[in-house]
N, C-alpha and C positions, 0 to 999 in steps of 0.2 A: 421362811424366806423364799422368794421367788426370783426368777431371772427373766429379763426382757432384753432382746438383742436389737441394737441400733446400727450394726455393721458387722462384717465378716460372718454373716449368717449363710450367705449363698456364694461367698467368694473368699479371697485370701487377703483383702485389704480392708481398711476402714474399721479395724477392730474397735468395738464399743459395746459394752454390756452393762445393763443396769440391774443391780441387786437390790430388790425391795426387802428391807429389813424390818419394817414396821409400817403401819398404816400411815401413808403420807410421808414416809422417810425412805430415801433410796441412796445408794452409793454407785457411782459410775466406775467401771473398771476399764481403763484405756479410752482414748478418744482419737482414733487413728484416721489418717487421710485415706480417702478412696483414690485408687490409681487405675490406669488402663481402662478397659471396658467397663469396670465397675463404677466409674464416674458417671456413666450415662444410663444406669438402670439395673445392674445386677449385683450391687454391693451388699444388699441385704438389710437395708434400713426398714424396720418393720412399721415405721410411721408413714411410709409412702404407700398409698393405695395402689398406684400403678408404677411399675418399673422397679420399685424397691431399691433405690440407690440414689446417691447425690446426683443432682443435675450436672450437665456439662460444665466443668470448671466452677461448680458451686458446691462448696463444702459446708454450707451453713447448717447450724444445728436445727433440725426439723422436728424435735420432740421437746416436751415441756421439761424445764429444769428447776422449777420453783421448789420442788420437793427433793432435789438432789443436794445432799448435805456434805458430800465429800467426793473427791476423785482419787482413785488409786491407779498408779501407773506401774505396769509390769516391767517395761524397759523402754528405751527412748528411740527405737526405730520409728520412722516417719509414719508407717501404717498402723502405729499404736499411739502416737502422740500428735500427729500433724494437724488435727482439727482443734487443738487446744487454743490457738488464737481466736478461732470462731466461737469457742465456748466462753472465753473471757469477754468477747464482744457481745455475747448474748446476756451478759450480766453475772456470770458465775464468779463468786468471791469466797468460796469455801476452801477448807484445807485440801492440799494435794499431797498424798502420801506416796513415797517411793523409797527405794534403797538410797544409801548415801552416794554411791557412784552414779546412779541415775540422776540424782539431784545436781550433781556436779556437771554432768554432760548435757542435761536437758536444755539449759538456756542457749547453748550453741545450736542445738537442733531447731529450737523455736525461732531463733534469730534467722537461720537459713530459710525456714519455712515462710517467715514473714517477707523476706527479700524476694523469694521466688513467687509466692502466691498473692501477696497483698501490697506491700509497700517497701520502698528503699529509703523512706524518710527516717533519718537517724533519730530524730527527736521522738517520733512515734514508736520506733522499735525499742528505744531505751525505756520509754514509759511502760510498754508491755512487759519488758524483762524485769523492770523494777516491781511491777505488780505481781508477776510470777514469783519472784524471789520472796515476796512477803507471804505467799500462800504455801510455799513448799514446806513439807514436814519430813525431813530425812529420817530413815529408820534403819537400824542395823539388821542384818540377816538373823533369822532364828529367834527373834525377840517379839513376844506378844505385846501389842499396843491396844490399850483400852479405848473403845469408842462409845463409852457409856452415854455421852451426850446425844448420840444418834439413836441408840436403843439399849436399854439396860442389859448388861451381860454380853454385849457385842465386843469382840476383839478381832484383830487381824495380825497376820504374821507373814513375812516374806521369806521364801526359801530359794536357794540357789537353783537357777534354771539352766546355767551353762550355755546360754545362747550368745550373748554379747556381754561386755563388761557391765556389771550392775544388774543384769537381767534376773528376773525372779518369777516364780509362780506364787500366787497369794492365796492364803487360807483365811476364811472368815468363820468364826465360831460363835454360836449363840446358845446360851444355856442358863439354867438357874438352879439354885439349891433351895429346897423348901424347908422352912423352919416353923412348925406349927401351922397356924392359920396365915402367917405372913409369907411372902415370897421375896427373899433376898437374892438378887441376881448375882451370879458369879459364873465362871466357866470351869467345869470339871476337867480333869486330865492334865491340867497345867502344872501341878506340882508332882514331883517324882513320887511314884508309888500310889498316887490317887487313881482309883479305878471306879467305874460305874457298873453296878449290877442291877438287874431288873428288880430284885427283891429288896433293894435298899430304899426305905420309905423317905429318906431325907434328900435323895438326889434325883433330879430329872435329867434325862440324857441331853447332851448338847447336840446341836445340829452344826455340821461343818460343810461349807461349800467352798470348793477350790477352783480357782481360775488358773489354767496352765500358762497363760501368756504364750510365748513361743518357747518350747522346750528345745534345748540344744542336743547335739549328738554326744555320745560318749567318746572320750579320747580326742576331743578337739584341742588344737594348739592353744596355749596360753591359759585356758579356762578350766576350772574344776568341772567334773561331771555333775549333772543335775542331782540334787538331793533326793533320795527315795521318798515316795509318798507314804505318809502314815496311814491315813484313812480319809474317806470322804462319803458324806451322804449324797452329795452331788459333785461331780467333776465336770467342769466346762473345759473341754479338751480340744486343742488345735488339731487339725487333720491335714495339714498341707501335703504331707507325703504319706497319708494313711493308706494309699493303695499300692505302695511299693517300698522296696528296701534299697538303700544306697549301695553303690559299688564299695568294694573293700576299702575302708578308710585307712587301714594300715599301709596300703600300697599306693595311696593317692599321690604322695609326694613323688614317688618314682614315675607315676603316670604324668604328673605335671612336668617333670624334667624331660621325659621323652617327647611330649607334645611340643614343648617350647623348642627343643632341639630340632624337631622336624619343621616347625614353623620358621625358625631362623634360617634353615637351609634354603628357604625361598628368598632370602636376602631382603626381607621386609620387616615392618614393625608388627609386633604382636600386641593387639589391643585387648585388654581384659576389663570389661565393665564390672565394677564392684561397688557394693555399698560402702559408704565412708566409715561406718561403724561395724566392726566385726570382721567382715570378709576381707577388707584391705589388710588389716593387721595379721590375719591368718596367712594370707598370701605372702606378705613380707617375711613372716616368721619362717615359712618353708623355703622361700627363695634364698634367704640368708643361709639356711642349712645346706641347700644344694651347693651354693657357692663355697661355703666353708669346707664341705666334704671334697669338692673338686680341686681344692688347692694342692692336695698331695695324692689324690686318687688317680685312677686310670684316665678319667676324663680331663685331667690337667695337661694333656698333651698339647702340642702347638696348635692343633686344629680345633681345640675345644672352644666353644662359644663362651663358656663360663669364665674364661680368663679376663675378658674385657666387656662382657655384656653390661649394659646400664639398665637399671630398674627405675623407671620414672613414675613418681606419684604426682599426678596433675589434678589435684582437687584440694582447694584450701581447707575444706571441711575435713577431708580424710587426713590431711597433714596435721591439723589441729587435734583430731581425735587420736591419731597415732602418738602425738606428744603426750596427751592425757593418759593413754594406755601405759606409756613409759613411766609417768609419774605415779600411777597407782599399781605398782608392782606387787604390793601386798595382796592383791586379788589374783595374781597369776598362779598357775599350778606349779608343782614341784619341778617338773622337767624344765620349764621356762626359767625358773629361778636358778636352776643348776647351770644353765648356759650363761647366765649373767655372772655367776660365781666363777666360771671359767674365762672371764674377761671377754665374753662375746656380747654383741649388741644386736639382738634379734630384730629390733625395729628401728635400727639406726646404723646400718652397715655401710662400708666404704663405697660399694657400687650403687648405692641408692641416691637418687637425686629428687629433690622437692622443687616443683615449679611454683613459685610464689605469686607472681603478678600475672594479670590477664595479658599484658603485652608480651611477656615471656612465653605464655601459652600460645598466643597467635604466631609468634616467631617459630616455635617448635612445630606446630601443625604445618606451617608452610614449608619448613625445612624437610620434614618427613615426607611431605607430598612430592617434593622435587627430587629427593635423594633416595627414598626408600631405605634409609639407614636402619640396620637391624637394632632393635631395642625392645624392651618390654614396657608398655604404658598401662598403668593402672589408674582408672579415673571413674568418677561417678557420672551418671547414676547407674545403679546395678541393673536396671531394666531399660536403660537407654532412653528414659523419658525426659531427660534434661541434663543440665550440667555440661562440663567440658567434654565428656565422652562424645556427645552429639557432634561437636565440631570435628573431632578425629574421624568419626564414622563418615560424615559428609565428605571429608577430603580424601579418605583412604579406602573406603569400601569399593570404589571403582578400580582400584589398583590390584591386580592379581598377585602382587608380592605381599600384600597385607594378609594377616591372619587374625581372626576375631575368636577369642576363646571365652566361652561362657562357663562360669563356675557356680551359678546360682539360678534359682527359680525365676522364670520369665512369665509373668502373669498375662492372661489373655488380653489382647487389645493394646499391649505395649509394643514399642518399636523393637525391643529385644526379642519378643516372641516372633515378630514378623521376620526379623533377620535370621533367627534360628530355624524358622520353618521354611522360608522361601530362598534363603541364601544358597543352600546346597543345590538348588535347581537353577541358579542363575537368575533369580527373580529380582524384585526391587523392594524398597522400603520407603515410606514417606516420612521425612524428617523436617519438622517445622514447615510443612506445606510444600517441600521440595522432593520430587521423586528421585531417589538415588538407586541406580542399578548396581547390583552386587556382583563383583567379580572376585572379591577376596575369598579366601578359604574360611569356612565356618566350622568351629569345633565346639563340642559340649563335653566338659569333663565332669564325670560323676564323682560322688564322694565328698564334694565341697559344700554341700548344703549345710547351713547353720541350723536347720530344723531336724528334729528327730525323725527317723523313718518309721515305717509300720511296726517293725519288731521292737524298736526302742519305745514307741508309744505304748505298745502292749506290755512291755516289761515295766513301764512306769505304773500302769494300772496294777499289774501283778505284784509290785513291791509293797502294796498297801495291805493292811490287815483286812480291810474290806472297802469296796466301792459299791454303793447301792445303785447309783444312777450316773450314767455318762451321757453328756450332751455334746455332740460334735459340732465344732465351729471352725472358722478360719481354714476352709477348704472348699474347692469347687464342689458343686452339688453332687456330681457323679462320684467324686472321690469320697465324700462323706457317706454316701449310701453303700459304696463298696466296702469301706472300712467298717461301717456299722454291721454289715453282714458277717465280716470276719470276726468282729468282737463278739457277736452273739453266739458264734460257735465255740469260742474259748471261754466266755464268761456268761454262762447260761443263767446264773442267778442275779446278774446285774441288768438293770433296765438300760437299754441303749436307744437313744433317739438322735435325730439330726436336726439342727437348727433350720436347715433349708426346707424341711418338710412341715414346719410349724405354721 
């Protein structure tokens, strides 16, 4: 088996990897959207001779797909699934494998991607979603699925990645058992107690290639920790934070509380750009806990902001996904289920307000612009590339009472990165062609990344019986090379290379 990269080779968006399982037979792992600077030349599409990225506002599939017999999706963030409409337009009609939760959430993500990037024609959107529904093949976690029609002996399995609801890393295994002069394909190690030894004449070793997708952090709200890795002949590993470790996650809720209290002291709105899936739900979970604890604690005095602060979720997609998170409680971790058992509602509490219509959104933006009323606004997109957050930023960035709180990675070339970089200097950001001068306070709160940090990525490798080869992807080129150097010192017997250098 071999791996070819069509995205996230030199950057952190556009994830798309092609696993060649036999001559003329391939499987795609993810089909993500390029974002930020990576839309114009640095995304890492290996089929582009110059620039190596999708063209400006051009997400078309620029590699052959005739030999691609399946698509496997690790999770439904837009940088892992956003080019799926373009793949369908290119003629792809093969099975799409993913976890059951991802299959449930994916149509909502694709509908939003269509409306933002292609069309708002309801008939066309419904046709695409119907086509997508017919191709989806939902799979349970930890269950091997045979793909013998692609290659004899090929199987795949999804494992918990702890990144967002339904997220997974995916294992492909190919092997066969010899019987005399015949070769009957099967996969060793699948039955309990079955082991391969070099001196067993009837067994040939299986080859296992693992794609990490996006690995989550340990002790994330709502979600279980990533499942430890068993083994890998090749591990295609994300490296978003491969050059650093997160701030103490155990204390992040306390830091969130302090930052918001300091922000509200300015008597203005607190704007939190957040992805609709994952980050929004984590923030709501921790804000509910702060409010709950402050009901009877020291901070419940008359001057506490937490008595009457309103948490506004102004993103139709985030609201819909929050509702789906509530419906799929069986995938929550024990702590979250314990809060529900105590008659608490972590994702639907009293001080939380959902903005439903665009008209209500416009009224709220104008109201906050004229009054500076203290509140917390959570809205997409997480990198400020679109969505309702852009309207808040355009109206409130020039107001010194406003505070913008970043809790996630801001890719190069995105408005979020520009605000984060130039805002503290009193600079400006261009939003939809309009130059907005920044007088708001800008904050970045560590520990809220949904991606594993350097130590957690290393722990993931170390949890395996063995990893023969690690290929780093989904990270800026400099980050990949720095992380590769660190890995070579710790895993001297493992081959380490970077997709950005291939």
